[in-house]
N, C-alpha and C positions, 0 to 999 in steps of 0.2 A: 149603409146596406141597404134598406128598403129601397131607396130611390134606385139602385144599382139594377135590383130585382126587377122593379116596374119598368125601368128603360130596357131591358133585357127584353122581357116578356113583350113588349110593345114591339121591339124589332122582329122578334123571331115571329110576332103575330103579322105583322107587315109581309114579310119575306114568305111564309106560309099560304097567306092570302092573294100574292103577287103569282106564287107558282100554280095556283089553282084556275090561272085565266086559260080560256078555253083553248085545249089540245096546243098545250104549250110546247111538248116536245115533239111538234111535227117536222118531220125531216123532209130533205128535198124540196123546201118551199121558198128558196132563197129568191128575194123579189116582191114576194108578196106582202111584206110589210111596209109601213107609208114611214117616211122621215125616217129614211136608214142611214141618214147623215148624220145624227145624233151620236154615234160612237166613232165620228172621224176628230173630235176636238179632243187634244192632248198637249202636254206641254213638250220643247223640245229636250227636257232632261227624260221624260217618258218614252217619247219616240225613239230615244237614242236605245234604250233597254227594251222595245218593243211593246212597251205598256206594263212589263212585269212588277214593275214597283207599286202594287197595291195593297201593300202589307205592313209597310215600315212608315211610321210618322214621318212630316216633313212640313218646312216652313214655306215651301214654295205652292204658292195658291194654284198652280197648274197642275201639282197633282191631285188634287180634289176631283180632279175629271174621271179619275181612276176608282176613286172610294173617297165618298163624303165624310169620312171618319178620320183621315191621313192629317188633316191640318192642324196644325198647334204652332203657337206663338210662344215663345220664352219671357221672362219678364223682363227683358231688355228692348223687347219691341211688342208695340201695342198694335202698329199697323204693317201692311205689306200690301205691295202692289206688283202685279206682273203682266207683261205684254208678251206674245207669242206671234209670230207669222210664219208662214208656208207658202211655198210655191212647188207645183209639181206636174203630174200629169193629170190630175183628177180635179185640181182647182187651180184655178191661175191666181187666186190671191184669197187666202185663208187664215183667220187669226182669231186671237179672243185677249179682252180685257179683263182683269181681276183684280179687285180689292177686298182683302182680308182684314179685319179687326177683330182684338180680344176685348171681350168684355169680362173680367174676373177671371175663370179658367176655361170660359167659351168662347169659342170663335165663330163670328159670323162674315159670311162673304159672298161678294155679290160678281156677278161676271155675265159679261156677254161674246158670244162669239159669232162671228160670219163668214159665211163662203159664197165668193165670186167666181161661177162657172166659166166665166168670158162669153164671148157672143158664139152662138148655136144658129146655123142655117137651118130654115124650115123645109119639110119635106111633106108631099101630100100621101095619101093610101096607096099610091100607086109606086112611090119612090122617087117621085120627080120634084125636083126644086120649087119651092112657091115664091122665092124672090123675099120672104121675111125672114128678120133675123131678131132672136129672141136673148133676153139675157135674164137666165134663170139665176135666183140667190137664194139662199138658206140662213138662217139666224137660230139662235137661243139664248135666251135670258135666265139667268138663274139665281137662286137664293139657297145659300148653304148654312146649316148651323151645326156646330161641332162640338161636344163635351169629351174633352180629354180627362180621363181619371188614371190612377196610379198603373194599373196593368191593362185597362181596356178604355178604348175610344169608342165614342158614336158618334154618327154624324147622317144627317137626310139632306137632300136637295128636293126644292120643286123648281121646274123647268117651262118656260114658255116657249114653242118653237113655232118657227113660220117656214114655209116653204113656195116659192113660187117658179114655176116651170115655165110659164110662157104669157103671152101677151093678148093671147085670142080674145074675142069678146065674151065669151062664156066662161071665162079662166079667170080665176082668182087665187090669191094667197092664201094656201091652207094653212090651218093652226091647230096645237096639240099642247096637252098639259101631261107633263110626265113628272114621274118622282125617282129619286133613287135613295137606295139605304145602305148605309154600312156600318161594318164592327170591326174593331181590331182588338188583338191580344197579344202582349208582349211578356217574356220571358223577365224575371226579376233581373238577370243577367244583361238584360238587352242586346242579347247576341242572337236571337230568333223571335219569330214570331208569326201570327198567321192573320188573315183577312178574310171577310167574306160579306159581297157586295152584291144587290140587286139594282139594275139600272134602266132605266127609261121604260117603267112600267105606267103606264096611263091610257089617254083616251085622245081620239081625234076627234076636234071640235068644229074644224070646219073643213070642208071638202076642197080637191082642188079646182072644181067645177061648179056652176050654180046649181042648186039643190040635187050634187052629187052625193053619192054613198060615202058615209064617215065610220061606216064598219068594217075597219082594219085594224091590224096590231101593230103596233111600234115597234122598234128595234129592242125588243124586251132581253135582258141578259142576265145570267147568274156568272158571280166570278169566284173563283177560290184561291187565295194567295198565300205565299209565304216569303220568307227572308231567313238569310243566315248568315253571319259574320264568322268565317274559322278562327278557331283560337289560334292557328299557326300562320295566320295572313291577316291581322288585324285591321288592315287597310282596305280589304276587299269584301264587298257585300254581294251576295248571290241572291237573286230574285226568281221566283217562279210562280206562274199564273195558269190556271186551265178557264179557259171561259165556255160557258153553254148557252149560246143564243138560241134564241126562240126558232129562228128561219134559217139557219145555217148550220153547218158541221162544227161541233165543239173543236176547239184549239188549244196548244200548250204554248207559252210564251216563256222564254227564258232569258235573264237579262244579269249583267256583272256591272259594278261601278267600283274602280280601284281609285284609292286618293293617292294622288302624286303632292308629297309635301303638305301643305296645310291648307291649300287654296285650289287647287287643279284636281279635277278628275277627268278620267278617262272611262269612256261606257260601250257596252257590247250589247245588242240584243238579236233574238232569235225568235221567229215566230212559224208555226206550220200546224195545219189541222191535224188531229188525229187521225183520220181517215189517210193523209197524206203520208204522215209517219208509218202508217202498216203497210202502206203500199211500198215506201221508200225498203222498210225491212225485207220484204216479199222481194222485192230487186235485188237486194244484198245477198240474201241466204237462198232464194230458190227459184224467182221468176226471170225471164227475161222479155216479157211481154208488157210489163206496166205502162200505162198510157202516159204518155208526155204531159201533164198537167198537173195543175196546183189550184186549191179551193182558197187561197188567198194572194192579194196582191203583192205583200211586202215580203220579201225571205229574209233580210237580215238588217239590221242598222249599227250605226256608231256614232258617237259624238263625244265631245269636248265640254267642258264646264268648269268655270271660273266662280267660286264664290267666298265672298270675303263676310266680315259679321254685319256688315249693311247690304252689299250690292252682288247680284248675280249674272252671269252671262252665261248662255247656253247654245251649243249648237248641234244638230243631230242631220245625220245623212242616211237615208233609207235606199236601198236598192230594191227595184221592184220587179216581179216576174214577168215571162213571157214579153219579155222587150218593151216593157211599158215605160221605161226609163228611170229616173231617181226621183226623190223628194228632198226638199231641204228644210230645214227648220232652223229660227234663231230665234231666242227669248231672252228679255232682259227683267230682272226682277230688282224690287228694293224694299227693305224694311227699316223701320224708323219707330 
């Protein structure tokens, strides 16, 4: 009990300390943050539910990207490995590898994620082509420690991120160090629970250009999430998450996962900023002049998953707004 109180005090202190970052709740400053790609890594299972599954414990290492406290391995499995890959409008080649191992009741996880943006043509200040071709790329390496308890779970992650934009003579690979903290609570019935996470709080260590400025904030985010399993539909799990980014509008994500038999799962997700939701409501009830715009790229997602005692296979499809096309994700998992 003393350890629980100390752990909770530590995590709450870290969350409060993170929230005291300069001007955290600034609005309309999208694009001022560095390493904005940090929030783009997630599993195919999470993508299918629009990342709303941040409050329910999971044996899928990819779900740790939503909340470092979610990972849990039962007594039959000491190790878990996950691989995910996606393609779409925003990245030609993006994925991650993760390995989790149980030590007693604790779980330690190491992961590596990468993004390759494809070939990008260079332009000068006047908008003319320079003839140069760039190959921007980003990566993040992370280490997670999770401690599951009967009703509470705690987790923390340390991340080392790199970002290369171009190959000009004065340009260099930028670097940053970031941290995540998370906590989960479950009811005795395991029918509902809540989660709280602070993600990507840290500091830029190296600028994008030599002797450049490193005084930029990272993609800092607070998440409040929950899940519920209806008594009338025990095969259905409903997930919800509200995200509060530092440099963007708060958003709501809703997700659902339905078990078909014992191994097959159907998933659906919806994501919208609170500002867009209010605009939608005004359009429906009172206004006819709401601008045709959206603050988020993805409108909705869907997917299927197969999970046996040792093996899992997941697929997610995301429909993007403003004629940006679609995204596809596939993931493999193994427990042993």
